[in-house]
N, C-alpha and C positions, 0 to 999 in steps of 0.2 A: 730455872731459878737457879742463883748462884750462893744461896745460903744467907742472904740479906733480909729475906722475904719470907712471910708465911703465908702459903696459900689459903685462899678461903673463897668459896663459890656460894652465892646467894641467889636465891629464887623468890619471886613474890607467891609462889604457888605452896601448897602444904604437900611435903612428900609423903610417902607411903611405902611400904615393903621394901624397906633398905637392907642391903646386903654387903658384907665385906667378905671377899673371896669367896662367894657362892653361901656363906653363912648369914641368916637372919640377923639383924640388930634392932635394938629398940633405941631410937633417937630421942633424946629429952633430957630432963633434968634426973640425975642418978647415973646416967650412962657412963660406963668406963671404956676410956681410949681402946679401940680395938686396931689389932697390928695386922697389916694385908698390904696388897698391891693393887685391889681394884675395888673400887665403890660402885655400886648400883643402885639408884633410887627411881620408884616410879611416881609420876605426877597424875593422879587419876582425873584431876580437872582437865588437863591438857592430854589426856589419852595417849601418853608418852611414857618412854623409860628411858634412863640415861645411864652412861657408865664413865668412869674415871679412872684411868690408869697411871699410876706411879712408877717411875723408873727402876725403883728399888722399894722394898718394903716401909712403910711408914704407918704411923699411928693416926687414926681417923676419929673425929668427934664430928656428931651432926646434931641439930637442933629440931625440934618439932613444932616450932612456934609458928605463927602467921607468916613470917617469913622463913621458910627453910633454909639451912646453911650447911653446909660441911667444911671441916677444917683439916688441914695436915699440922699434926700436932709437933711431929718430930723437929727438933731444934737445930736451926742451921740447914734446914733442907736443901740439897744441893742436886739439882736433877731435872726432869722433865715431868710435866704433869698434863694429861691428855685428856680430853672430854669427848664423847662420842654420843650421838644419838643412837640407839640400838633399837628402837621400836615407836614409830609414831602411829601406831594402832594398836596400843596395848589392852584397850578396853573394849574399843569398838563404839564408844559413845560420842566421839566428836562427831559433828554433822558434816564437816568439810570432806574432801575429794581425797582421802588418806587411805581409807580402808578397802580391802578386795572386795568384802560385802559388807555392805551399811548394817551397822548395828553389831557387826561380830568382830572380835579381836583377832589379828594376824599373829601366827606364829612365826617369829622371826629369831627362833633359837638358833638357826643355823648360820644366819648373819651375825649375831652376836659371837658365835663361836669363831667365826672368821676375824672379827674385831680383836678377839683374844690372841689369836694366833700371831696376828700382825702387829699387836701393840707396841713392840719393841723397837719398830722400825719408825723413827719420829723424824720428819721433815724439817728443816731448821731454815732453807733459803730454796729458791727456785728460780729458774731462767727459761723465758720462752723465746724462741727466734722462728724466722720463717726463711724459707726458699721458693723460689719461682721458677717454673720452667714451662716451654710450651706443653699442652697435654699430648701424650702419645697418641690418643684416640681422634683428637679434633684440632687442627691447628689455629682454629677460631678461639679457642679455649686456652686458658693458663690453668696449670696445675699448680696448687699452694699446699706447701706441706708446713705444717704448725709444729715445732718440736717443743716439748716441755721436759724439762730436766730438773729433779731435786737432789739437794745434798741431804744427808741424814747426819743425825747427831750421833757421836759415838754410843755404842749399846752398853749398857750395864753389864757387869760380869754375870748377874744373876739371869739375864734374858738370853733366852735361846736366838739364833740367827734368824731373822725373818725379814723379808723384802716388804718394800713399802705398799701399803694398801691405801688407795685413792678412789673416788667415785668419778663416773663418767655420766655425763647428762644425755639424753636422747639425741642431740644435734650431734653428738660424737659416736653413739654406739655402733655403727654401721661403717664408720670409715675411718678406723682407727687401729693402731698396732701398738703394743698387745689388744686383743679383743677384750671386752669385758667378759667377766664371769657369767654364766647365765643366771637367770632369776633365782633357780633354784637353791643357789650358793647364798641368797640373802639380797634384798632390796628393801628401798623403801621410797615411797611418793614423795615428791616435793611439789612446789607450786608449778614447775616445770615438767612435771612427771614423773617417771621412774628414773631413780638414780642407782646404776649399778655398778658394783665392785670391779676395780681393776688393779692387778698385781704387777707392780714394776716400778722403778724410779725414773723410767724416761718413758714419754709416749711420742708418738707421729700421728698427727689429725690431719688427713689429706681433704681439700676441698676444692672445687673449680671456680672461676670467674671467667667473664668474657675479656678476651685481649681488648685493649684500648682502641677504639675505633669511634669516630664522630659521626658516622652515617651507619643506618640499619644494616643487617646483616643480609637483608633479601632486597633485591633491586625495587624500585619503584614500579608499579603496575602502570603501564602507558596508559590505561585506559583513565587513569586519575590524573595524568598530567594537566589536562585542562584545567580541573577544578583546583589543583595546585598553584598554577600559575594566575588563574584568576583571583584566588585569595591573596596572592603578593601584590596584584598589581590592580585589580579593580575593587575587592572587598564585596562587601553586601549592600552598600549604599550608593544613591545614584551619584554624589559627590565624590564618590570613592574616598572617604575620609576614613573608613574603617579597613583600608587595604594594608596589608601588614608592612609593606615595604614604607608605608609612612608612619610606622609606629614610631612613637617618642614618648619619653619619661614625663609623666606630669611635673609640672614646674619645680615644686619643692624636692623631687627625687633627684631632679637635675643637679641641685646643689648640696646633696646629702642631707636636707633638712627633714630627715625620715629615719626610720629605724633600719639598722643594718639588715634585717631579715626580709622585708618586703623590698628594698632596695636592690638586695641581691637577685631577688626573683625578677625584678624588672630588667636588670641588666643580663641574666642568663636570658631571659625571653628575645630580646633584642638580638643577642649573640646566635641562638639556635634559628631565628628567623633568616638572617644573614648566613649562615651555613646551609640551609635548605635552598635557599636562592642559588647558591653557589655549587649546588650538586649539577654532575655534567647532564643529567636527565631533564633538570627543570631548565638550566641553561640561562639562568637569569642573574649570574655572577657579577656582572658589570651593575646591574641595578641595584642588588644587594650590597655590593662593595660601598653604595652611598651611605649605607647605615653604619660603617666603620669607623668614620671620624665621630660621628656622635657617641659611639659606644666608646672608644678611645678615651674621650674626654670625660664622659661618666664614670668610668673606671677609675680615671686619674684622681677624681675627686675623693675618692676612699683611700687609694693608694699613697697619694701625696699630701695627706693631713689638711685638706681643703674643704671637708664635708662639715655642714653646719653642727650635725651630731658628730662630734669628734671622736674619734678612736684613738684610745692612750694605753701606754703599757703599764701594766699593774705589777709592782715588785713584790707583793706579797705571796701571791699564788704563781706569779710568772704567765701572764696574759695580756692579750689586747682586749680591751673591753670598752663598751661604747659609753660616753659620758651622760647620754640623754638629751633630749630636746623638748622643752617646753615651749609646744608649737604655738605660733599665732598668724593667723592671716587675717586679722579684721573681720572676718565672717566672710571671707572672700572679697574683701573690699581694699586689702594692701598686699604689699610683697610678703608671701611668707618668711617667717624668721624664726629662730629659737631665741627665745627671751632670758635663758639663763646665760651666764657669763661664760660658762666652760669650764674646761680645766685650768688650775687643778682643784679649785673649792666651789666650782658652780656647776656640778656634775649631779643632777636629779637622780639619773639612774643608779647610782652608787647606793642611794638611801631607800629606793625604792624597788623591790623585789619584782613587780608587776610590770614596770617601765622597759620598753625593748625587748619583750619577752624573756626578762630576766638576764639579760647578756652581761651586766656588769657583775653578776652572781655566776657566770660562766655557764648559764642554762644555754642550752641548743646551738652551742658555737658552732658544731659541725653542720647543722642545718644552714645557719646564717652565712658563713664563711664559705661553705662548700658552693653555693650559687655563685659567688663572687671569683672563686677559683675556676670553676667552669667557664665564666665569662672570659676571663683571663686567658685560659686555654685556647679557646676558639680564635680570639683576636691575635695571640702570639703565633698560631698556624697561620693566620693570613700576613702577620706583619712579624717576621722572625727578628730584625732588628729593634723593633719596639719590645719585643718580648724579653731580649737580651738585657736592654736597658732597665727593665722594671722588674727582672726576675728577684732580686733579693725583697723588693716590696712584696710581692705577692707571696713569697716564701714565709714571711712574718706570719700571715695567715696560715699557710700550712703548719709551719711549726707550732702554732696556738692549738690546732686541734689533732695534730698527728706527727709530732717532731719526728724526723727519720734519724737524729742522731742523739744518743745517749750521752755523748759528750758536750752537749749544748746547756752551757750554765742560765740560759735565759728562759728556757721554756721546759715543762716536764716531757717526758717521752708518752705518745700516744694517750693522750688526755682522756679521750672519751671511750677509749675500747677497752672493753672486759675481754680479754684472749680467753679465758677459761669458758665465759658464757658464750663467747662467739659475736655478740651483738654489743652495741654502744650504749653508753649512758647517756642522756640528755642532760640530767640535773641530779644534783648530789648536795651541793653546798648551799643552796637558797634556802633561806630560813622564814617563810612566811608566818607573821604572827610572832617571830623572833624564837622559835623552836625548830630544831630540825624535824621532818617527818619521820614517825615513828616505822613508816612502811619502806623507810630506805629510798634507794635512788630509782629513777625511773626514765622512760623513753616512751615516747608516743609514736612519732612517724619514722618508720624503719625505711620507707622509701626515700626521705630526704637524708637520711644517714648514707643509704644505698649512692644517692647523687653525690655526696660530699668524696665517698672514696672513689667514685667513677670519674670525678672530676680531679682526684689528684693523680689518679693513674694516666689520665689524658695529658695533664701538665707535665708528668715526668717525661712522657713519650715524646710531647712536642719539643721539650728542651734539652732532650738528650740525657737526662738524669735517671739512670736505670734504677738507682737507689729510691729514687721516689716514686718511679713507676710501680716497682716491685712491692713497696709499701702498700701504695694506694691498692694493688691487685690483693694483697693479703687481707686487707680491711674490707675490701669488697667481697671477697669469697666467703669469709666467716661471717658477714653481716648479712648475705644472701642467705646462707645455711640457717642460722638461728632466726631470721626474720620469717622464713617458710614454715619452721618448724614450730615456734612460739606464738608467733603473730597470726599465721594463715590457719584458721581451723576449719575443719570439715568432717562430715560424717564419716565415722570410723576412727577419728582421730582420738586416741586415749590420754592426751597431754591433759585435758581440761574436763569438767563435767559436761553432760550433755547440752545443756543451756548455750555453750560456748560453740560447739558444733553446729548448732542450728543457727547462730549469729553469723559463723563463717568467718569472723575476724575479732582479734583483740585490739581495742583502741589503745590502751595504756599497759606495759607491764612494769611492775614495781619489783623492789628485791623480793618481797612476800607477798604479793598480790598481783593478779590480772584482773582488769577493768574492761567492760564494754562500755567504754563513754571516752571522750577527749576531755582536754582543759576547756573547751569551748562550748560542749553540748553533748547531749546524750544521743542525738538523733542516730540511727543506723548509717544514713548517708555521710555523717561526718566521720564516723568509724573507718568506714570503707574507703573514703575518698581521701583521707589523711594518711592511708597505707599505700597510695598509689602515686601521689603528685610528688615530683614534677615526671611526667611520662617522657623518656628519653630510650634511644638505643639500648641503655643499660636495662631499661625496664624489662626488657624480653627475656632477662634471666630472675626476675623478681616476679611477675605476673604469671605464673606457669599455668598453663591450660586446665589441667586437671583441677587446679584450686577455683580455678575462673568459673568453673561449670557449677560449682556451688555457690559462690560468692556473687555473681553476677545478679541472680534472682534475687537475692536478699537485698542488694544494693538498688536495684530497680524497683522493688516492690517500695521502699521508702522514700523514693525520690520523686517528691509531689512539686508544687509550683514554686515554693521557698527554694528547695534543693536547685530548680532549674535558675531563678533569678540571682542567687549567689554562685553560680557556677560550679557547683558540685556534680552537676550532670555531665561536665566534660569529663572528668576522669572515668563515669560510669560508661559513657560511650565509647571510651578507648578501651576500658575493658570487654565491652561487648564485642567490639572489632576483633578479638583473638577468635571466636569462634563464629561471628556474623559479621565480616565486615561491609556487607551490603547494607544490612539494616542499620548498622552503625554509622555509615556515610549518610543515609537518608536522614537520620536524627540528628548529627551534627549539621547538616544544611538547613535545618531549621532552627535551630540555635539562635536566639536574638543576640544582636552584635554586642551588647553589653555586657554578657557572661564573661567577655576576656577583659573588661575593664579592670583598672587597678584597684577598683572598690570590692571587686568579686574574690575573695580569699581563695575559693575553689578554681576559679578558671584564670586569674590575673597572672599566673606564671606560664601559662599556654597559651596558645594564638590559635587561630582557625588554621592557619598554614601547618603549625606544628602537630594538630589534630588530624588533618588530611594526610600528613607525611606518615603518621604512624599507620592509619588504616591501609594507606598505599604499601605499605612495607610488610603487611603480615604475612608469612608464609601461605597462608590460604589464598592470598591473592596472587601469587606467582606460580608458575607451573615449576620453575627449578629454583633452589635457593641458593644463590651465588653471592660470594662473599665481595662486597664492594671494596675497592683499594681505599685505603685509610687518606682520609685529607690531609694528615701530617706526613705524608709519606717519605717526603724529601725534607726532613727536620734537619734543623740547624743544630750545631753542637754549641752550648754556650758554657761559659767559664761560671764557676760558682767559688766564691770565697772558703778558702781552706778552712777559716776557722768562723764558727757562727758569729755574726754581727748582731750588735746589740741594736734593738729597735730604737728608733729615732723619730 
C-alpha cells in the first residue's frame, strides 16, 4: 500500500476468537480500535484460523456481522499487509481430508510461530528460469534444473531481519535445495497434500526427462516383426483396407473441416505410422514414405490458412484460436462444408464455449496443437527442406502454447504451464454460463500435456533450436513429476483420501478440487484412458511400472463392451504390456478393426501398428536395453527470424 487506500478484508463467514498481538479482542459495535501488527481470527465454520501481519503497528477494527471484516484504520497506511492461513484444522469439525485425525483439531502453534518469525520478509516479485544438461547418471535422460528467485520489499525498521518463508508442495519435497523444514516445524494439508515450509529467497528444483528421441529406448523384439509388418501391409481384413500403410484421413479432416484437436490426432497418427515403418528393424521405409506427401498436404491445410475451420490470431489474449465450423454434409449426401462465413464475423466458436472443446476460449491448446507439432517434427525429420520452409508457421503454434521468448510481443510466455505446481492448466478463462468457475483452473489429460512438451522437444532437436528443445524438456520434466504425484494415485499415497488411492487415478484436477471423473463421463475407463493417450516413446517416463501394478487391474475391471467398442481398451492393453507383453499382444490381436477408427475417441489417435510397436519395445521383451539412434541424428540447422514475426 502506498498511502492512498485503506486495507479492508471481508469474509462471508462469521469470525470468532479474534486477537491482536496475542490479546483477545471483541469485534462488533462499541469496539475501540486496537493498536498492533498481528491480527488473528478463527472461522469455526471453515475449521480454519488466519493471521494478518502489517509491516508496522496499525489500528485494527473488526465487525462481527454475518459478513466478517477487519480494517486497518491508520490513515494513509503505507507498507505491506500479509495474510496467511495459520491452521486449516483448528476445530477438527471439517469432514474433508485436512486433519491428521478426523474429528480432532491439529496443533499448528509451531507453524504459526514460524510465520511470526518470517513475517517481515515480504516478496514483491519472482523470476523462474530453467537450465538443461545431460544427466550424469544416464545419457538418455536430461537433467532439468528449475530456479526460483524472489525479490523482497525493504524491511520496516521495527522488523527483525528475517529470511523469506515459502511453502513447497509434495512434487518438490525430495528434489529441491534448500530442503523443506521437517513437518515438526509446522505444515498444513492442501488439496495436493502436505505443504512444507522452506526458508530462503531462492530455490533449485531438479527433475529429469527423456532426451528427445522418436524411437523407443528398447530395440524391437525380433519375434514381433512379423506382426508389425503385417499390420502395416496386410491389416486384419481380406481386402487389406485396414492396413496401416493405407491409412488416410476422413474426407472432412483432409480439408480442415473439423476441430483442431481430432485433426491433430489424425495427423499425429499418420506421422507415427510412417515413422515406425521407416525404422531399420521394420524395414518398410520405402512403403512408409508414400504416406509423407499426404501428411504434408494435410499439415499444410492448417499451417497455410486453408482449413475450413479457420485458425485466426486473437489480439485480446495474444493467441491462435479456432473460428469454429457449423458442419454440414447433408447427412452424408453432399460434400462436407462449414456453413458459417468464417473470420472475422462468422465464427461460432467465439460465442460457444463448448465448440472445438473451447479452443476459442484457450481451452486445451497444448493438447490440440501438441499433436500438430508432433506431426510437423516427424515430417521435418524426413524432409528438412520442407521443415525449414515451414518453421515459422509451426512456431506460431509453439509460441501460442509455450512461447520460448519473453520479448515476443504477440504471445504470452508459457501460456499453460504453472511452474510452481509443475503441471499445466488446460482451462481457466472459459466461462460456461457466463460466470468463472469458483473451483478455479483445471486440467484433465496429463498425458496429452506430456505429448505436447515431448513434441516441442522433438521439434527443437530436429530444427537445431536448442532453446526450443530445452524449453520442451523443462516443460516435460515438470509435467511428468506432477502428473505422477497428483494424478497417479495408489495405495500408500497420502496425497488424497483413501477412495482416490483405490481408484488409482485422478480424472481432473482443479485449483481447489480433485475429481474422479472426466468432462465426458464418470466411468473409470474414461478416467484411466485419458491419462494415457497418446502412447508414444515419451509415455515410458509417464506410465511407471509401479503405478501400473495398481492401476491396470482397476482399469481392466471397468472395461466392458462399451469400453472396447469406443477404443478405450487400446490404452488398457498398452498399460498391460508394461508387465505382461504376451497377454497384451494377444488381446490387441483380438481387437476389432474399428476400434482405431476416427469415430472412436479412445483409439482413433493410435493404430494397430503403434500398439504393436509399444508392446514390441517394452524392456520385458528384450534381453538388453539398447538405445536406438535418433531418427533425426543428422539434423539440419535452420535459420530463425531474429525478431518474433507477427502471425498472418
